[in-house]
All heavy atoms as TSV, in Angstrom:
chain	resi	resn	atom	element	x	y	z
A	1	MET	N	N	0.055	-22.561	4.612
A	1	MET	CA	C	-0.848	-21.518	4.495
A	1	MET	C	C	-0.733	-20.770	3.307
A	1	MET	O	O	0.379	-20.376	2.997
A	1	MET	CB	C	-0.715	-20.644	5.755
A	1	MET	CG	C	-1.568	-19.374	5.692
A	1	MET	SD	S	-1.254	-18.333	7.139
A	1	MET	CE	C	-2.841	-18.319	7.840
A	2	GLU	N	N	-1.795	-20.498	2.463
A	2	GLU	CA	C	-1.702	-19.642	1.203
A	2	GLU	C	C	-1.385	-18.257	1.582
A	2	GLU	O	O	-2.063	-17.669	2.533
A	2	GLU	CB	C	-2.896	-19.830	0.374
A	2	GLU	CG	C	-2.856	-21.034	-0.492
A	2	GLU	CD	C	-4.015	-21.064	-1.478
A	2	GLU	OE1	O	-4.266	-19.963	-2.006
A	2	GLU	OE2	O	-4.599	-22.121	-1.579
A	3	PRO	N	N	-0.564	-17.593	0.867
A	3	PRO	CA	C	-0.375	-16.067	1.086
A	3	PRO	C	C	-1.733	-15.362	0.662
A	3	PRO	O	O	-2.462	-15.776	-0.291
A	3	PRO	CB	C	0.774	-15.666	0.147
A	3	PRO	CG	C	0.857	-16.756	-0.803
A	3	PRO	CD	C	0.404	-17.961	-0.208
A	4	THR	N	N	-2.015	-14.268	1.383
A	4	THR	CA	C	-3.134	-13.475	0.991
A	4	THR	C	C	-2.651	-12.063	0.824
A	4	THR	O	O	-1.627	-11.557	1.324
A	4	THR	CB	C	-4.231	-13.479	2.073
A	4	THR	OG1	O	-3.683	-12.996	3.410
A	4	THR	CG2	C	-4.658	-14.986	2.251
A	5	LEU	N	N	-3.563	-11.257	0.190
A	5	LEU	CA	C	-3.290	-9.878	-0.039
A	5	LEU	C	C	-4.589	-9.203	0.439
A	5	LEU	O	O	-5.553	-9.402	-0.112
A	5	LEU	CB	C	-3.071	-9.487	-1.431
A	5	LEU	CG	C	-2.948	-7.970	-1.768
A	5	LEU	CD1	C	-1.829	-7.305	-1.042
A	5	LEU	CD2	C	-2.833	-7.870	-3.324
A	6	ASP	N	N	-4.567	-8.420	1.554
A	6	ASP	CA	C	-5.596	-7.550	1.986
A	6	ASP	C	C	-5.341	-6.153	1.552
A	6	ASP	O	O	-4.416	-5.531	1.771
A	6	ASP	CB	C	-5.673	-7.606	3.542
A	6	ASP	CG	C	-6.021	-8.998	4.002
A	6	ASP	OD1	O	-6.793	-9.738	3.382
A	6	ASP	OD2	O	-5.341	-9.450	4.930
A	7	VAL	N	N	-6.437	-5.559	0.847
A	7	VAL	CA	C	-6.357	-4.272	0.279
A	7	VAL	C	C	-7.302	-3.354	1.156
A	7	VAL	O	O	-8.389	-3.681	1.333
A	7	VAL	CB	C	-6.778	-3.965	-1.055
A	7	VAL	CG1	C	-6.749	-2.639	-1.644
A	7	VAL	CG2	C	-5.702	-4.915	-1.913
A	8	VAL	N	N	-6.731	-2.247	1.824
A	8	VAL	CA	C	-7.531	-1.325	2.622
A	8	VAL	C	C	-7.593	-0.084	1.883
A	8	VAL	O	O	-6.510	0.448	1.471
A	8	VAL	CB	C	-7.020	-1.259	4.076
A	8	VAL	CG1	C	-7.848	-0.213	4.790
A	8	VAL	CG2	C	-6.937	-2.580	4.717
A	9	THR	N	N	-8.793	0.464	1.581
A	9	THR	CA	C	-8.861	1.653	0.925
A	9	THR	C	C	-9.998	2.494	1.485
A	9	THR	O	O	-10.887	2.069	2.010
A	9	THR	CB	C	-9.306	1.367	-0.573
A	9	THR	OG1	O	-9.339	2.694	-1.319
A	9	THR	CG2	C	-10.681	0.663	-0.855
A	10	SER	N	N	-9.843	3.853	1.359
A	10	SER	CA	C	-10.782	4.699	1.928
A	10	SER	C	C	-10.325	6.168	1.540
A	10	SER	O	O	-9.341	6.294	0.898
A	10	SER	CB	C	-10.743	4.620	3.567
A	10	SER	OG	O	-9.414	5.154	3.888
A	11	PRO	N	N	-11.136	7.186	1.828
A	11	PRO	CA	C	-10.816	8.551	1.411
A	11	PRO	C	C	-9.496	8.929	2.216
A	11	PRO	O	O	-9.135	8.253	3.201
A	11	PRO	CB	C	-12.043	9.366	1.843
A	11	PRO	CG	C	-13.115	8.384	2.042
A	11	PRO	CD	C	-12.540	7.126	2.310
A	12	SER	N	N	-8.846	10.023	1.734
A	12	SER	CA	C	-7.741	10.514	2.423
A	12	SER	C	C	-7.901	10.787	3.902
A	12	SER	O	O	-8.990	11.279	4.289
A	12	SER	CB	C	-7.255	11.831	1.713
A	12	SER	OG	O	-6.774	11.489	0.378
A	13	VAL	N	N	-6.859	10.641	4.722
A	13	VAL	CA	C	-6.844	10.862	6.021
A	13	VAL	C	C	-7.939	10.210	6.830
A	13	VAL	O	O	-8.438	10.653	7.893
A	13	VAL	CB	C	-6.753	12.378	6.426
A	13	VAL	CG1	C	-5.576	12.984	5.924
A	13	VAL	CG2	C	-8.004	12.990	6.066
A	14	ALA	N	N	-8.501	9.002	6.320
A	14	ALA	CA	C	-9.549	8.269	7.025
A	14	ALA	C	C	-8.969	7.305	8.077
A	14	ALA	O	O	-9.748	6.759	8.903
A	14	ALA	CB	C	-10.496	7.598	5.989
A	15	GLY	N	N	-7.610	7.089	8.103
A	15	GLY	CA	C	-7.075	6.277	9.216
A	15	GLY	C	C	-6.685	4.829	8.618
A	15	GLY	O	O	-6.603	3.990	9.448
A	16	ARG	N	N	-6.402	4.627	7.327
A	16	ARG	CA	C	-6.027	3.262	6.753
A	16	ARG	C	C	-4.829	2.756	7.513
A	16	ARG	O	O	-4.873	1.668	7.931
A	16	ARG	CB	C	-5.678	3.405	5.297
A	16	ARG	CG	C	-6.919	3.722	4.361
A	16	ARG	CD	C	-6.661	3.837	2.986
A	16	ARG	NE	N	-5.518	4.881	2.734
A	16	ARG	CZ	C	-5.687	6.020	2.476
A	16	ARG	NH1	N	-6.989	6.549	2.432
A	16	ARG	NH2	N	-4.716	6.974	2.216
A	17	SER	N	N	-3.797	3.491	7.563
A	17	SER	CA	C	-2.515	2.962	8.168
A	17	SER	C	C	-2.652	2.593	9.699
A	17	SER	O	O	-2.240	1.644	10.211
A	17	SER	CB	C	-1.304	4.156	7.984
A	17	SER	OG	O	-1.121	4.345	6.755
A	18	THR	N	N	-3.452	3.464	10.331
A	18	THR	CA	C	-3.720	3.144	11.786
A	18	THR	C	C	-4.568	1.938	11.977
A	18	THR	O	O	-4.223	1.218	12.911
A	18	THR	CB	C	-4.471	4.470	12.318
A	18	THR	OG1	O	-3.601	5.616	12.249
A	18	THR	CG2	C	-4.776	4.114	13.915
A	19	PHE	N	N	-5.509	1.863	11.161
A	19	PHE	CA	C	-6.339	0.706	11.057
A	19	PHE	C	C	-5.415	-0.586	10.881
A	19	PHE	O	O	-5.683	-1.601	11.675
A	19	PHE	CB	C	-7.456	0.803	10.118
A	19	PHE	CG	C	-8.131	-0.586	9.804
A	19	PHE	CD1	C	-9.223	-0.934	10.684
A	19	PHE	CD2	C	-7.824	-1.325	8.806
A	19	PHE	CE1	C	-9.740	-2.217	10.509
A	19	PHE	CE2	C	-8.511	-2.676	8.623
A	19	PHE	CZ	C	-9.484	-2.983	9.368
A	20	CYS	N	N	-4.697	-0.626	9.921
A	20	CYS	CA	C	-3.823	-1.843	9.604
A	20	CYS	C	C	-3.024	-2.117	10.668
A	20	CYS	O	O	-2.716	-3.287	11.077
A	20	CYS	CB	C	-3.026	-1.504	8.315
A	20	CYS	SG	S	-4.007	-1.525	6.951
A	21	ARG	N	N	-2.236	-1.149	11.377
A	21	ARG	CA	C	-1.315	-1.326	12.419
A	21	ARG	C	C	-2.037	-1.881	13.771
A	21	ARG	O	O	-1.360	-2.466	14.659
A	21	ARG	CB	C	-0.614	-0.044	12.733
A	21	ARG	CG	C	0.405	0.243	11.693
A	21	ARG	CD	C	1.378	1.560	12.086
A	21	ARG	NE	N	2.070	1.809	11.040
A	21	ARG	CZ	C	1.964	2.934	10.208
A	21	ARG	NH1	N	0.845	3.812	10.483
A	21	ARG	NH2	N	2.623	3.126	9.175
A	22	GLN	N	N	-3.315	-1.569	13.861
A	22	GLN	CA	C	-4.006	-2.091	14.998
A	22	GLN	C	C	-4.553	-3.513	14.906
A	22	GLN	O	O	-5.081	-3.996	15.849
A	22	GLN	CB	C	-5.205	-1.038	15.319
A	22	GLN	CG	C	-4.558	0.364	15.778
A	22	GLN	CD	C	-5.770	1.275	16.059
A	22	GLN	OE1	O	-6.884	1.167	15.523
A	22	GLN	NE2	N	-5.493	2.378	16.688
A	23	GLN	N	N	-4.520	-4.004	13.890
A	23	GLN	CA	C	-5.008	-5.383	13.671
A	23	GLN	C	C	-4.291	-6.355	14.416
A	23	GLN	O	O	-2.996	-6.439	14.495
A	23	GLN	CB	C	-5.052	-5.823	12.192
A	23	GLN	CG	C	-5.844	-4.973	11.232
A	23	GLN	CD	C	-7.263	-4.689	11.803
A	23	GLN	OE1	O	-7.991	-5.601	12.072
A	23	GLN	NE2	N	-7.524	-3.529	12.132
A	24	ILE	N	N	-5.039	-7.266	15.284
A	24	ILE	CA	C	-4.290	-8.173	16.098
A	24	ILE	C	C	-3.283	-9.055	15.434
A	24	ILE	O	O	-2.228	-9.336	16.007
A	24	ILE	CB	C	-5.436	-9.039	16.864
A	24	ILE	CG1	C	-6.250	-8.215	17.733
A	24	ILE	CG2	C	-4.759	-10.178	17.576
A	24	ILE	CD1	C	-7.436	-8.898	18.251
A	25	ASP	N	N	-3.640	-9.507	14.182
A	25	ASP	CA	C	-2.763	-10.364	13.428
A	25	ASP	C	C	-1.732	-9.695	12.573
A	25	ASP	O	O	-1.389	-10.379	11.498
A	25	ASP	CB	C	-3.557	-11.492	12.924
A	25	ASP	CG	C	-4.510	-10.817	11.717
A	25	ASP	OD1	O	-4.689	-9.709	11.710
A	25	ASP	OD2	O	-4.852	-11.729	10.930
A	26	PHE	N	N	-1.575	-8.466	12.687
A	26	PHE	CA	C	-0.804	-7.685	11.795
A	26	PHE	C	C	0.652	-8.067	11.832
A	26	PHE	O	O	1.430	-7.680	12.763
A	26	PHE	CB	C	-0.881	-6.165	12.048
A	26	PHE	CG	C	-0.165	-5.315	10.886
A	26	PHE	CD1	C	-0.808	-5.285	9.821
A	26	PHE	CD2	C	0.930	-4.679	11.278
A	26	PHE	CE1	C	-0.109	-4.429	8.834
A	26	PHE	CE2	C	1.650	-3.904	10.296
A	26	PHE	CZ	C	1.006	-3.922	9.026
A	27	GLU	N	N	0.998	-8.930	10.944
A	27	GLU	CA	C	2.538	-9.419	10.856
A	27	GLU	C	C	2.944	-9.294	9.432
A	27	GLU	O	O	3.827	-9.897	9.035
A	27	GLU	CB	C	2.521	-10.972	11.217
A	27	GLU	CG	C	2.069	-11.247	12.604
A	27	GLU	CD	C	2.107	-12.730	13.021
A	27	GLU	OE1	O	2.491	-13.534	12.047
A	27	GLU	OE2	O	1.759	-13.130	13.962
A	28	HIS	N	N	2.317	-8.445	8.668
A	28	HIS	CA	C	2.443	-8.315	7.311
A	28	HIS	C	C	3.247	-6.829	6.973
A	28	HIS	O	O	3.189	-6.105	7.847
A	28	HIS	CB	C	1.262	-8.254	6.504
A	28	HIS	CG	C	0.416	-9.554	6.846
A	28	HIS	ND1	N	0.813	-10.798	6.558
A	28	HIS	CD2	C	-0.709	-9.476	7.564
A	28	HIS	CE1	C	-0.127	-11.604	6.934
A	28	HIS	NE2	N	-1.048	-10.874	7.700
A	29	ARG	N	N	3.669	-6.797	5.910
A	29	ARG	CA	C	4.331	-5.549	5.430
A	29	ARG	C	C	3.202	-4.619	5.006
A	29	ARG	O	O	2.227	-5.137	4.560
A	29	ARG	CB	C	5.282	-5.661	4.192
A	29	ARG	CG	C	6.506	-6.552	4.693
A	29	ARG	CD	C	7.412	-6.738	3.442
A	29	ARG	NE	N	8.031	-5.484	3.034
A	29	ARG	CZ	C	8.746	-5.376	1.934
A	29	ARG	NH1	N	9.007	-6.463	1.320
A	29	ARG	NH2	N	9.331	-4.232	1.575
A	30	LEU	N	N	3.326	-3.382	5.381
A	30	LEU	CA	C	2.301	-2.280	4.956
A	30	LEU	C	C	2.895	-1.602	3.825
A	30	LEU	O	O	4.049	-1.009	3.867
A	30	LEU	CB	C	2.117	-1.435	6.247
A	30	LEU	CG	C	1.232	-0.271	6.006
A	30	LEU	CD1	C	-0.264	-0.877	5.743
A	30	LEU	CD2	C	1.108	0.596	7.301
A	31	TYR	N	N	2.061	-1.574	2.755
A	31	TYR	CA	C	2.448	-0.703	1.657
A	31	TYR	C	C	1.498	0.497	1.537
A	31	TYR	O	O	0.306	0.353	1.274
A	31	TYR	CB	C	2.236	-1.543	0.306
A	31	TYR	CG	C	3.354	-2.643	0.226
A	31	TYR	CD1	C	3.009	-3.922	0.759
A	31	TYR	CD2	C	4.529	-2.457	-0.485
A	31	TYR	CE1	C	4.103	-4.931	0.719
A	31	TYR	CE2	C	5.434	-3.529	-0.499
A	31	TYR	CZ	C	5.213	-4.736	-0.043
A	31	TYR	OH	O	6.098	-5.658	-0.062
A	32	ASN	N	N	2.022	1.584	1.888
A	32	ASN	CA	C	1.266	2.774	1.913
A	32	ASN	C	C	1.586	3.646	0.600
A	32	ASN	O	O	2.616	4.109	0.311
A	32	ASN	CB	C	1.685	3.660	3.056
A	32	ASN	CG	C	0.847	4.860	3.240
A	32	ASN	OD1	O	0.460	5.606	2.313
A	32	ASN	ND2	N	0.317	5.075	4.497
A	33	LEU	N	N	0.530	3.707	-0.375
A	33	LEU	CA	C	0.652	4.291	-1.575
A	33	LEU	C	C	1.115	5.825	-1.388
A	33	LEU	O	O	1.935	6.279	-2.169
A	33	LEU	CB	C	-0.782	4.319	-2.345
A	33	LEU	CG	C	-0.693	4.843	-3.654
A	33	LEU	CD1	C	0.472	4.251	-4.636
A	33	LEU	CD2	C	-2.048	4.737	-4.393
A	34	ASP	N	N	0.511	6.516	-0.342
A	34	ASP	CA	C	0.899	7.978	-0.166
A	34	ASP	C	C	2.408	7.959	0.100
A	34	ASP	O	O	3.112	8.948	-0.353
A	34	ASP	CB	C	0.084	8.563	0.891
A	34	ASP	CG	C	-1.426	8.695	0.484
A	34	ASP	OD1	O	-1.550	8.721	-0.714
A	34	ASP	OD2	O	-2.155	8.923	1.479
A	35	ASP	N	N	2.920	7.224	0.929
A	35	ASP	CA	C	4.341	7.140	1.241
A	35	ASP	C	C	5.393	6.829	0.060
A	35	ASP	O	O	6.166	7.540	-0.217
A	35	ASP	CB	C	4.705	6.097	2.361
A	35	ASP	CG	C	4.189	6.520	3.707
A	35	ASP	OD1	O	3.792	7.694	3.853
A	35	ASP	OD2	O	4.128	5.720	4.623
A	36	TRP	N	N	4.853	5.839	-0.722
A	36	TRP	CA	C	5.603	5.479	-1.849
A	36	TRP	C	C	5.521	6.587	-2.927
A	36	TRP	O	O	6.601	6.923	-3.668
A	36	TRP	CB	C	4.953	4.266	-2.514
A	36	TRP	CG	C	5.459	2.944	-1.935
A	36	TRP	CD1	C	5.320	2.610	-0.633
A	36	TRP	CD2	C	6.183	1.906	-2.587
A	36	TRP	NE1	N	5.779	1.381	-0.345
A	36	TRP	CE2	C	6.321	0.936	-1.515
A	36	TRP	CE3	C	6.632	1.661	-3.868
A	36	TRP	CZ2	C	7.047	-0.349	-1.806
A	36	TRP	CZ3	C	7.320	0.517	-4.085
A	36	TRP	CH2	C	7.506	-0.447	-3.133
A	37	THR	N	N	4.404	7.281	-3.001
A	37	THR	CA	C	4.294	8.325	-3.956
A	37	THR	C	C	5.154	9.500	-3.592
A	37	THR	O	O	5.789	10.158	-4.415
A	37	THR	CB	C	2.824	8.838	-4.121
A	37	THR	OG1	O	1.987	7.666	-4.395
A	37	THR	CG2	C	2.557	9.885	-5.077
A	38	ARG	N	N	5.079	9.915	-2.302
A	38	ARG	CA	C	5.927	10.995	-1.705
A	38	ARG	C	C	7.383	10.792	-2.123
A	38	ARG	O	O	8.162	11.869	-2.397
A	38	ARG	CB	C	5.844	11.151	-0.176
A	38	ARG	CG	C	4.739	12.200	0.072
A	38	ARG	CD	C	4.666	12.372	1.738
A	38	ARG	NE	N	3.376	12.452	1.912
A	38	ARG	CZ	C	2.663	11.444	2.393
A	38	ARG	NH1	N	3.181	10.272	2.777
A	38	ARG	NH2	N	1.288	11.689	2.724
A	39	LEU	N	N	7.950	9.593	-2.000
A	39	LEU	CA	C	9.208	9.320	-2.441
A	39	LEU	C	C	9.621	9.545	-3.831
A	39	LEU	O	O	10.802	9.675	-4.282
A	39	LEU	CB	C	9.660	7.862	-1.980
A	39	LEU	CG	C	9.631	7.596	-0.540
A	39	LEU	CD1	C	9.824	6.121	-0.401
A	39	LEU	CD2	C	10.703	8.365	0.225
A	40	ARG	N	N	8.587	9.491	-4.712
A	40	ARG	CA	C	8.701	9.567	-6.088
A	40	ARG	C	C	8.336	10.941	-6.687
A	40	ARG	O	O	8.523	11.156	-7.917
A	40	ARG	CB	C	8.038	8.412	-6.842
A	40	ARG	CG	C	8.728	7.198	-6.593
A	40	ARG	CD	C	7.946	5.923	-6.387
A	40	ARG	NE	N	8.646	4.781	-6.088
A	40	ARG	CZ	C	9.012	4.375	-4.813
A	40	ARG	NH1	N	8.660	5.286	-3.865
A	40	ARG	NH2	N	9.744	3.390	-4.624
A	41	GLY	N	N	7.731	11.831	-5.989
A	41	GLY	CA	C	7.269	13.091	-6.491
A	41	GLY	C	C	5.974	13.619	-5.889
A	41	GLY	O	O	5.827	13.426	-4.732
A	42	ASP	N	N	5.334	14.376	-6.526
A	42	ASP	CA	C	4.052	15.070	-6.064
A	42	ASP	C	C	2.980	14.032	-5.878
A	42	ASP	O	O	2.555	13.368	-6.863
A	42	ASP	CB	C	3.664	16.106	-7.116
A	42	ASP	CG	C	2.453	16.906	-6.737
A	42	ASP	OD1	O	2.039	16.643	-5.576
A	42	ASP	OD2	O	2.038	17.700	-7.507
A	43	VAL	N	N	2.508	13.904	-4.721
A	43	VAL	CA	C	1.360	13.030	-4.309
A	43	VAL	C	C	0.198	13.344	-5.116
A	43	VAL	O	O	-0.668	12.486	-5.397
A	43	VAL	CB	C	1.066	13.239	-2.767
A	43	VAL	CG1	C	-0.142	12.285	-2.403
A	43	VAL	CG2	C	2.390	12.787	-1.924
A	44	SER	N	N	-0.184	14.522	-5.516
A	44	SER	CA	C	-1.342	14.930	-6.339
A	44	SER	C	C	-1.282	14.601	-7.735
A	44	SER	O	O	-2.289	14.622	-8.521
A	44	SER	CB	C	-1.693	16.257	-6.031
A	44	SER	OG	O	-0.707	17.201	-6.674
A	45	ASP	N	N	0.007	14.240	-8.165
A	45	ASP	CA	C	0.140	13.940	-9.608
A	45	ASP	C	C	-0.286	12.479	-9.988
A	45	ASP	O	O	0.409	11.514	-9.480
A	45	ASP	CB	C	1.526	14.105	-10.000
A	45	ASP	CG	C	1.888	13.862	-11.545
A	45	ASP	OD1	O	1.215	13.212	-12.214
A	45	ASP	OD2	O	2.943	14.283	-11.961
A	46	PRO	N	N	-1.432	12.272	-10.693
A	46	PRO	CA	C	-1.864	10.978	-10.966
A	46	PRO	C	C	-0.826	9.982	-11.666
A	46	PRO	O	O	-0.769	8.837	-11.496
A	46	PRO	CB	C	-3.105	11.204	-11.928
A	46	PRO	CG	C	-3.324	12.503	-11.835
A	46	PRO	CD	C	-2.215	13.325	-11.384
A	47	THR	N	N	0.004	10.635	-12.433
A	47	THR	CA	C	1.119	9.775	-13.102
A	47	THR	C	C	2.048	9.198	-12.110
A	47	THR	O	O	2.464	8.032	-12.088
A	47	THR	CB	C	1.869	10.595	-14.115
A	47	THR	OG1	O	0.776	11.077	-15.094
A	47	THR	CG2	C	2.797	9.756	-14.896
A	48	VAL	N	N	2.455	10.043	-11.166
A	48	VAL	CA	C	3.394	9.688	-10.020
A	48	VAL	C	C	2.697	8.540	-9.141
A	48	VAL	O	O	3.389	7.578	-8.804
A	48	VAL	CB	C	3.918	10.820	-9.117
A	48	VAL	CG1	C	4.760	10.292	-8.044
A	48	VAL	CG2	C	4.659	11.782	-10.095
A	49	ARG	N	N	1.451	8.751	-8.883
A	49	ARG	CA	C	0.678	7.835	-8.070
A	49	ARG	C	C	0.540	6.470	-8.841
A	49	ARG	O	O	0.741	5.386	-8.218
A	49	ARG	CB	C	-0.833	8.337	-7.802
A	49	ARG	CG	C	-0.738	9.481	-6.686
A	49	ARG	CD	C	-2.066	9.872	-6.382
A	49	ARG	NE	N	-2.734	9.001	-5.456
A	49	ARG	CZ	C	-2.455	8.677	-4.166
A	49	ARG	NH1	N	-1.571	9.528	-3.638
A	49	ARG	NH2	N	-3.155	7.933	-3.446
A	50	GLU	N	N	0.309	6.516	-10.095
A	50	GLU	CA	C	0.179	5.272	-10.860
A	50	GLU	C	C	1.549	4.579	-10.921
A	50	GLU	O	O	1.628	3.293	-10.667
A	50	GLU	CB	C	-0.307	5.663	-12.271
A	50	GLU	CG	C	-0.313	4.432	-13.197
A	50	GLU	CD	C	-1.387	3.464	-12.868
A	50	GLU	OE1	O	-2.371	3.746	-12.181
A	50	GLU	OE2	O	-1.202	2.221	-13.313
A	51	THR	N	N	2.581	5.249	-11.111
A	51	THR	CA	C	3.976	4.728	-11.157
A	51	THR	C	C	4.230	3.971	-9.831
A	51	THR	O	O	4.677	2.854	-9.674
A	51	THR	CB	C	5.000	5.720	-11.467
A	51	THR	OG1	O	4.791	6.270	-12.701
A	51	THR	CG2	C	6.433	5.073	-11.323
A	52	ALA	N	N	3.901	4.630	-8.608
A	52	ALA	CA	C	4.099	4.020	-7.339
A	52	ALA	C	C	3.240	2.815	-7.211
A	52	ALA	O	O	3.717	1.864	-6.632
A	52	ALA	CB	C	3.742	5.201	-6.314
A	53	TRP	N	N	1.907	2.796	-7.611
A	53	TRP	CA	C	1.091	1.669	-7.479
A	53	TRP	C	C	1.749	0.492	-8.198
A	53	TRP	O	O	1.736	-0.620	-7.724
A	53	TRP	CB	C	-0.274	2.121	-7.905
A	53	TRP	CG	C	-1.200	0.833	-7.796
A	53	TRP	CD1	C	-1.800	0.371	-8.946
A	53	TRP	CD2	C	-1.687	0.191	-6.666
A	53	TRP	NE1	N	-2.626	-0.743	-8.481
A	53	TRP	CE2	C	-2.577	-0.841	-7.128
A	53	TRP	CE3	C	-1.358	0.346	-5.354
A	53	TRP	CZ2	C	-3.075	-1.650	-6.207
A	53	TRP	CZ3	C	-1.991	-0.563	-4.458
A	53	TRP	CH2	C	-2.891	-1.551	-4.903
A	54	GLN	N	N	2.134	0.727	-9.497
A	54	GLN	CA	C	2.805	-0.263	-10.291
A	54	GLN	C	C	4.050	-0.878	-9.568
A	54	GLN	O	O	4.212	-2.146	-9.602
A	54	GLN	CB	C	3.200	0.299	-11.666
A	54	GLN	CG	C	1.972	0.476	-12.464
A	54	GLN	CD	C	2.254	1.174	-13.807
A	54	GLN	OE1	O	3.491	1.437	-14.000
A	54	GLN	NE2	N	1.346	1.517	-14.591
A	55	GLU	N	N	4.732	-0.106	-8.897
A	55	GLU	CA	C	6.013	-0.599	-8.167
A	55	GLU	C	C	5.606	-1.519	-7.031
A	55	GLU	O	O	6.119	-2.581	-6.746
A	55	GLU	CB	C	6.826	0.659	-7.718
A	55	GLU	CG	C	7.519	1.458	-8.809
A	55	GLU	CD	C	8.213	2.572	-8.379
A	55	GLU	OE1	O	8.302	2.810	-7.119
A	55	GLU	OE2	O	8.726	3.393	-9.203
A	56	ILE	N	N	4.560	-1.051	-6.363
A	56	ILE	CA	C	4.000	-1.879	-5.168
A	56	ILE	C	C	3.558	-3.321	-5.718
A	56	ILE	O	O	4.022	-4.344	-5.129
A	56	ILE	CB	C	2.944	-1.168	-4.489
A	56	ILE	CG1	C	3.469	0.117	-3.810
A	56	ILE	CG2	C	2.185	-2.089	-3.502
A	56	ILE	CD1	C	2.372	0.945	-3.134
A	57	VAL	N	N	2.781	-3.220	-6.714
A	57	VAL	CA	C	2.247	-4.480	-7.406
A	57	VAL	C	C	3.422	-5.443	-7.729
A	57	VAL	O	O	3.454	-6.532	-7.591
A	57	VAL	CB	C	1.290	-4.231	-8.469
A	57	VAL	CG1	C	0.947	-5.573	-9.242
A	57	VAL	CG2	C	0.126	-3.491	-7.932
A	58	ARG	N	N	4.434	-4.834	-8.462
A	58	ARG	CA	C	5.534	-5.665	-8.860
A	58	ARG	C	C	6.332	-6.251	-7.743
A	58	ARG	O	O	6.921	-7.310	-7.798
A	58	ARG	CB	C	6.617	-4.810	-9.711
A	58	ARG	CG	C	6.196	-4.694	-11.191
A	58	ARG	CD	C	7.273	-4.219	-12.082
A	58	ARG	NE	N	7.704	-2.865	-11.632
A	58	ARG	CZ	C	7.251	-1.680	-12.102
A	58	ARG	NH1	N	6.345	-1.640	-12.982
A	58	ARG	NH2	N	7.722	-0.575	-11.662
A	59	GLU	N	N	6.442	-5.563	-6.686
A	59	GLU	CA	C	7.141	-6.122	-5.451
A	59	GLU	C	C	6.268	-7.250	-4.820
A	59	GLU	O	O	6.788	-8.090	-4.383
A	59	GLU	CB	C	7.307	-5.004	-4.472
A	59	GLU	CG	C	8.159	-5.526	-3.299
A	59	GLU	CD	C	8.811	-4.439	-2.383
A	59	GLU	OE1	O	9.301	-3.414	-3.015
A	59	GLU	OE2	O	8.768	-4.607	-1.181
A	60	LEU	N	N	4.942	-7.069	-4.908
A	60	LEU	CA	C	4.059	-7.880	-4.150
A	60	LEU	C	C	3.810	-9.301	-4.922
A	60	LEU	O	O	3.763	-10.310	-4.230
A	60	LEU	CB	C	2.646	-7.263	-3.752
A	60	LEU	CG	C	2.655	-6.347	-2.686
A	60	LEU	CD1	C	1.251	-5.764	-2.689
A	60	LEU	CD2	C	2.871	-7.069	-1.424
A	61	VAL	N	N	3.841	-9.197	-6.219
A	61	VAL	CA	C	3.360	-10.352	-6.947
A	61	VAL	C	C	4.199	-11.540	-6.750
A	61	VAL	O	O	3.753	-12.689	-6.467
A	61	VAL	CB	C	3.247	-10.013	-8.495
A	61	VAL	CG1	C	3.115	-11.265	-9.360
A	61	VAL	CG2	C	2.061	-9.126	-8.793
A	62	PRO	N	N	5.501	-11.401	-6.721
A	62	PRO	CA	C	6.297	-12.715	-6.496
A	62	PRO	C	C	6.251	-13.326	-5.042
A	62	PRO	O	O	6.217	-14.454	-4.841
A	62	PRO	CB	C	7.844	-12.104	-6.475
A	62	PRO	CG	C	7.766	-10.835	-7.383
A	62	PRO	CD	C	6.308	-10.232	-7.112
A	63	THR	N	N	5.718	-12.450	-4.126
A	63	THR	CA	C	5.509	-12.920	-2.728
A	63	THR	C	C	4.135	-13.652	-2.648
A	63	THR	O	O	3.953	-14.447	-1.722
A	63	THR	CB	C	5.534	-11.819	-1.658
A	63	THR	OG1	O	4.354	-10.962	-1.842
A	63	THR	CG2	C	6.757	-10.951	-1.764
A	64	LEU	N	N	3.353	-13.449	-3.597
A	64	LEU	CA	C	1.966	-14.159	-3.548
A	64	LEU	C	C	2.003	-15.415	-4.382
A	64	LEU	O	O	1.097	-16.185	-4.264
A	64	LEU	CB	C	0.989	-13.115	-4.052
A	64	LEU	CG	C	0.716	-11.914	-3.315
A	64	LEU	CD1	C	-0.371	-10.932	-4.028
A	64	LEU	CD2	C	0.159	-12.253	-1.869
A	65	ALA	N	N	3.002	-15.670	-5.158
A	65	ALA	CA	C	3.078	-16.905	-5.917
A	65	ALA	C	C	3.370	-18.109	-5.134
A	65	ALA	O	O	3.954	-18.167	-4.141
A	65	ALA	CB	C	4.172	-16.697	-7.122
């Protein structure tokens, strides 16, 4: 089976994490950009958010190859 990447996006507090956890076949890791950003600084800082997004992508790419 080929690996897949599903991206769920929506406005803030719309329930992305809840939606992902409720999926019947949810056996995947959940990468929550807000959580990653909080660990690295101010969630509202676009630079911090961009850095967190880049880290998520770097971690995911090897798993998709």
